[in-house]
C-alpha positions in Angstrom: -3.6 -49.9 -41.3 -5.0 -46.2 -41.5 -2.1 -44.2 -40.8 0.8 -44.5 -38.6 0.6 -44.0 -34.7 3.5 -42.1 -33.1 5.3 -43.9 -30.6 4.6 -42.9 -27.0 7.5 -42.1 -24.9 6.9 -42.2 -21.2 7.8 -39.2 -19.4 10.4 -39.6 -16.7 8.8 -38.6 -13.4 11.2 -36.6 -11.3 10.1 -36.8 -7.7 11.2 -33.7 -5.9 11.1 -33.7 -2.1 10.5 -30.3 -0.6 10.4 -31.0 3.0 12.9 -29.5 5.1 15.4 -31.6 7.4 15.8 -30.9 11.0 19.4 -29.9 10.0 18.4 -27.5 7.4 15.8 -25.8 9.9 18.5 -25.5 12.5 20.8 -23.7 10.1 18.0 -21.4 9.1 17.3 -20.4 12.9 20.9 -20.1 13.5 21.8 -17.7 10.7 18.4 -16.3 9.9 18.7 -12.7 8.7 21.9 -13.3 6.6 20.0 -15.0 3.6 23.3 -14.8 1.5 25.1 -17.0 4.1 22.0 -19.4 4.0 22.0 -19.4 0.3 25.6 -20.7 0.5 24.9 -23.4 3.2 21.7 -24.4 1.3 22.3 -24.2 -2.4 19.5 -26.3 -3.3 17.0 -23.9 -2.0 15.9 -20.7 -3.5 15.7 -17.3 -1.6 11.8 -17.5 -1.8 11.9 -20.9 -0.1 14.3 -19.9 2.6 12.0 -16.8 3.4 8.9 -19.0 3.3 10.3 -21.3 5.7 11.5 -18.5 8.0 8.0 -17.3 8.1 6.6 -20.7 9.0 9.4 -21.0 11.6 8.1 -17.6 13.2 11.5 -15.8 12.2 9.5 -13.2 10.3 6.5 -11.6 12.2 3.2 -11.3 10.7 2.4 -7.8 9.4 0.2 -6.1 12.1 -3.0 -5.0 10.6 -4.7 -2.1 12.3 -8.3 -2.4 13.2 -10.3 0.8 12.8 -12.3 1.7 15.8 -15.7 4.0 15.4 -14.0 6.9 17.5 -11.2 6.7 14.8 -13.5 6.7 12.1 -15.4 9.6 13.6 -12.2 11.6 14.1 -11.1 10.9 10.5 -14.4 12.3 9.0 -14.1 15.2 11.1 -10.5 16.0 10.0 -11.5 15.3 6.4 -14.5 17.8 6.9 -12.2 20.3 8.2 -10.0 20.0 5.0 -6.7 18.6 6.7 -4.3 16.7 4.5 -3.6 13.1 5.0 -0.2 13.7 6.7 -2.1 15.6 9.6 -4.8 13.2 9.8 -2.1 10.3 10.0 -0.3 12.5 12.8 -3.5 12.9 14.7 -4.3 9.2 14.5 -1.0 7.8 15.1 -1.1 5.8 11.8 0.7 5.9 8.5 -0.2 8.1 5.7 -1.1 4.9 3.6 -3.3 3.6 6.2 -5.3 7.0 6.2 -5.3 7.3 2.4 -6.8 3.4 2.1 -9.4 4.2 4.9 -10.6 7.3 3.2 -11.0 5.4 -0.1 -12.6 2.4 1.5 -15.1 4.6 3.5 -15.6 7.0 0.5 -14.6 9.9 2.5 -13.8 13.2 0.4 -11.3 15.6 2.1 -13.2 19.0 1.9 -11.5 21.8 -0.1 -9.8 24.6 2.1 -10.8 27.9 1.6 -8.2 30.1 -0.3 -5.5 31.7 1.3 -5.8 35.5 1.7 -3.5 37.7 -0.5 -3.9 40.9 1.2 -5.9 42.6 -1.6 -9.7 42.8 -0.6 -11.0 42.7 -4.2 -8.9 39.8 -5.2 -9.7 38.0 -1.9 -13.5 38.5 -2.4 -13.4 37.2 -5.9 -11.5 34.1 -4.7 -13.9 33.4 -1.7 -16.7 34.1 -4.1 -15.2 31.4 -6.5 -14.6 29.1 -3.8 -18.3 29.2 -2.5 -19.3 28.6 -6.1 -17.1 25.6 -6.1 -15.1 27.0 -8.9 -11.6 25.9 -9.4 -9.1 28.5 -10.1 -8.7 27.3 -13.9 -12.5 27.6 -14.2 -12.2 31.2 -12.6 -9.3 32.1 -15.1 -11.5 30.7 -18.1 -14.5 32.7 -17.0 -12.3 35.8 -16.9 -10.9 35.2 -20.5 -7.7 34.1 -19.6 -6.8 31.1 -21.4 -3.9 29.2 -19.8 
């Protein structure tokens, strides 16, 4: 014939049963937060499998997702227009800083720049205020004055 055909070996099919037995479920419910103890009682189950089953059994609560309301969005916009920082906004709204930051990104809300803090020197304060009104950064102001930093 035209060449040799390799011999085909049949692959051995290993059937894995991933279903949890009643006894395993009871062990899980009895010892739930202690994953190390569960690993000892269930050596054939991975930690991830144990956590997944605990979630399916209701031992791990679902993550609560905050639903934003229109008044909260309006308050967020107002606080951003005032130039409040994210920590202050989170405190005002009773949410986490990450929730506020994510909502600002999602709604494309920019936090307004705060005016410069007065230094006590009238000339410096006037220059800084004028630069702020012209939307110049401190770096741009330094460069325009010839100070390379």
